[in-house]
C-alpha positions as CSV (number, residue, x, y, z in Angstrom):
1,M,-10.4,-17.4,6.6
2,D,-12.2,-14.5,5.0
3,G,-13.1,-14.5,1.4
4,F,-10.4,-14.0,-1.3
5,D,-10.1,-14.0,-5.0
6,E,-6.9,-15.9,-6.1
7,G,-7.0,-14.1,-9.5
8,V,-6.5,-10.7,-8.0
9,E,-2.9,-9.5,-7.5
10,F,-1.9,-7.0,-4.9
11,S,1.1,-5.0,-5.5
12,L,2.8,-3.7,-2.4
13,E,5.6,-1.2,-2.7
14,W,7.9,0.6,-0.4
15,E,6.6,4.1,0.4
16,E,10.1,5.6,0.3
17,L,12.2,4.3,-2.6
18,P,15.9,4.7,-3.0
19,E,17.3,6.4,-6.1
20,P,17.0,6.0,-9.0
21,A,13.6,4.2,-8.4
22,A,12.2,7.2,-6.5
23,S,12.9,9.5,-9.4
24,A,11.4,7.0,-11.9
25,R,8.2,6.7,-9.8
26,A,8.0,10.5,-9.4
27,R,8.4,11.0,-13.1
28,Y,5.8,8.3,-13.9
29,E,3.3,9.8,-11.4
30,D,3.9,13.3,-12.7
31,C,3.4,12.2,-16.3
32,L,0.1,10.4,-15.3
33,E,-1.1,13.6,-13.7
34,H,-0.2,15.9,-16.6
35,H,-0.9,13.9,-19.7
36,L,-3.7,11.8,-21.0
37,D,-1.1,9.5,-22.5
38,C,2.6,9.5,-21.7
39,P,4.4,11.3,-24.6
40,H,7.8,10.0,-23.6
41,A,9.8,7.3,-25.2
42,P,10.2,4.9,-23.5
43,H,6.9,5.3,-21.7
44,C,7.5,6.6,-18.2
45,R,6.1,3.3,-16.7
46,E,8.9,1.2,-18.3
47,P,11.9,2.6,-16.3
48,Y,9.7,2.8,-13.2
49,E,8.7,-0.9,-13.4
50,A,12.2,-2.0,-14.2
51,L,13.7,-0.2,-11.2
52,V,11.0,-0.9,-8.5
53,G,10.9,-4.7,-8.7
54,E,13.2,-5.3,-5.7
55,Y,11.2,-2.9,-3.6
56,R,7.9,-4.5,-4.4
57,M,6.0,-7.6,-3.1
58,V,3.2,-9.1,-5.2
59,L,0.7,-11.4,-3.5
60,D,-2.4,-13.0,-4.9
61,G,-5.7,-12.8,-3.0
62,H,-5.2,-16.1,-1.3
63,Q,-1.7,-15.2,-0.1
64,L,-2.7,-11.8,1.2
65,G,-5.7,-13.5,2.9
66,V,-3.3,-15.9,4.7
67,C,-1.2,-12.9,5.9
68,R,-4.3,-11.0,6.9
69,E,-5.6,-13.9,9.0
70,A,-2.3,-14.4,10.7
71,M,-2.2,-10.6,11.5
72,R,-5.7,-10.9,12.9
73,R,-4.6,-13.8,15.1
74,T,-1.6,-12.0,16.5
75,G,-3.3,-8.6,17.0
76,M,-1.3,-6.9,14.3
77,S,-4.4,-5.6,12.5
78,H,-7.8,-4.4,13.5
79,P,-11.2,-4.2,11.8
80,A,-12.2,-0.7,10.6
81,D,-14.4,0.9,8.1
82,E,-12.8,2.5,5.0
83,P,-12.6,6.3,5.0
84,E,-14.6,8.3,2.5
85,F,-12.5,9.4,-0.5
86,P,-13.2,12.9,-1.8
87,D,-15.7,13.1,-4.6
88,W,-14.3,13.5,-8.1
89,P,-15.3,17.1,-8.9
90,F,-14.6,16.8,-12.6
91,A,-17.0,15.6,-15.4
92,T,-14.2,14.1,-17.5
93,T,-10.5,13.3,-17.3
94,A,-9.9,16.1,-19.8
95,E,-11.5,18.5,-17.3
96,W,-9.1,17.2,-14.7
97,Y,-6.1,18.0,-16.9
98,A,-7.6,21.4,-17.7
99,A,-8.2,22.4,-14.1
100,P,-6.0,24.9,-12.4
101,Q,-3.0,23.3,-10.5
102,P,-4.2,24.5,-7.0
103,V,-7.6,22.7,-7.6
104,R,-5.8,19.5,-8.6
105,D,-3.4,19.8,-5.7
106,A,-6.2,20.2,-3.2
107,H,-7.9,17.1,-4.6
108,K,-4.7,15.1,-4.5
109,A,-4.0,16.1,-0.9
110,A,-7.5,15.0,0.1
111,D,-7.1,11.7,-1.8
112,L,-3.7,11.1,-0.1
113,A,-5.2,11.8,3.3
114,A,-7.9,9.2,2.7
115,R,-5.3,6.6,1.5
116,A,-3.2,7.1,4.6
117,H,-6.2,7.2,7.1
118,R,-5.4,6.0,10.6
119,V,-8.1,4.9,12.9
120,P,-8.0,7.0,16.1
121,G,-7.3,5.0,19.2
122,M,-6.3,1.8,17.3
123,A,-2.8,0.3,16.9
124,G,-1.6,-1.7,14.0
125,I,-2.8,-2.0,10.4
126,P,-6.5,-1.4,9.6
127,E,-7.7,-4.5,7.8
128,F,-9.2,-2.6,4.9
129,K,-5.7,-1.6,3.8
130,V,-4.8,-5.3,3.3
131,R,-8.2,-6.6,2.2
132,E,-8.6,-5.0,-1.2
133,S,-6.7,-3.1,-3.8
134,G,-6.0,0.4,-2.9
135,P,-4.6,2.7,-3.4
136,W,-3.8,2.5,0.3
137,S,-0.8,3.8,2.3
138,V,0.3,1.8,5.3
139,G,2.5,4.1,7.3
140,A,5.7,3.2,9.1
141,Q,4.0,3.8,12.5
142,E,1.2,1.4,11.6
143,V,3.8,-1.2,10.6
144,G,5.9,-0.6,13.7
145,E,2.8,-1.0,15.9
146,A,1.9,-4.3,14.1
147,L,5.4,-5.7,14.6
148,A,5.3,-4.7,18.3
149,R,2.0,-6.6,18.7
150,Y,3.5,-9.6,16.9
151,A,6.5,-9.6,19.3
152,A,4.0,-9.7,22.2
153,A,1.9,-12.6,20.7
154,P,2.2,-16.0,22.3
155,A,5.4,-17.8,21.4
156,A,3.4,-20.9,20.3
157,V,1.4,-18.9,17.8
158,R,4.5,-17.2,16.4
159,A,6.3,-20.6,16.0
160,E,3.3,-22.1,14.2
161,L,3.1,-19.1,11.8
162,E,6.8,-19.0,11.2
163,A,6.9,-22.7,10.2
164,G,5.1,-21.8,7.0
165,P,6.8,-20.4,3.9
166,L,4.8,-17.2,3.4
167,W,4.7,-15.7,6.9
168,P,8.5,-15.3,7.4
169,L,8.6,-13.5,4.0
170,W,5.7,-11.2,5.1
171,L,7.5,-10.4,8.4
172,D,10.7,-9.6,6.6
173,W,8.7,-7.4,4.2
174,L,7.1,-5.5,7.1
175,R,10.4,-5.1,9.0
176,E,12.0,-3.6,5.9
177,T,9.0,-1.3,5.1
178,A,9.0,0.0,8.7
179,R,12.4,1.5,7.8
180,R,11.1,2.8,4.4
181,G,8.2,4.9,5.4
182,G,5.7,2.0,5.2
183,F,4.2,0.7,2.0
184,R,1.6,1.3,-0.7
185,V,-1.1,-1.2,-1.6
186,D,-2.3,-1.2,-5.2
């Protein structure tokens, strides 16, 4: 199995959250974008964290490594190089907050495109999206392709993987996120 750091936690969260979790995440992200420190009481992160728990899976580095190895064995993932993220064009965080909204919007769009990068001609999930903390966005199409490849994997391999406690949970997570726009990795 590839290297891992058991001390690192990976937070995986549905891309499309139901209400009221979706509004709480939007408010939290909006507050992060517009304020150096959240001026609200309670802090915008508190309701977001309280509401998103059932739509999140947290794995340590070893657990995600186990899932990554099983995905590799069944053709659900593929090796790929990480995309280039846009350069940060601001000298300070305060400069970011002072920048005109169209400039910030353009940077955010380029950043989101890098997070959601798909490798042309490849099916399934690029391994870099489940190898290290993101932010990454694993789209519903990538998840669907990965699940289709798993269904086509040899029955003996599937049975072996499904005998362990973690893999069935991972498969259930993937199946649910395929219906929820995919998932984020942070």
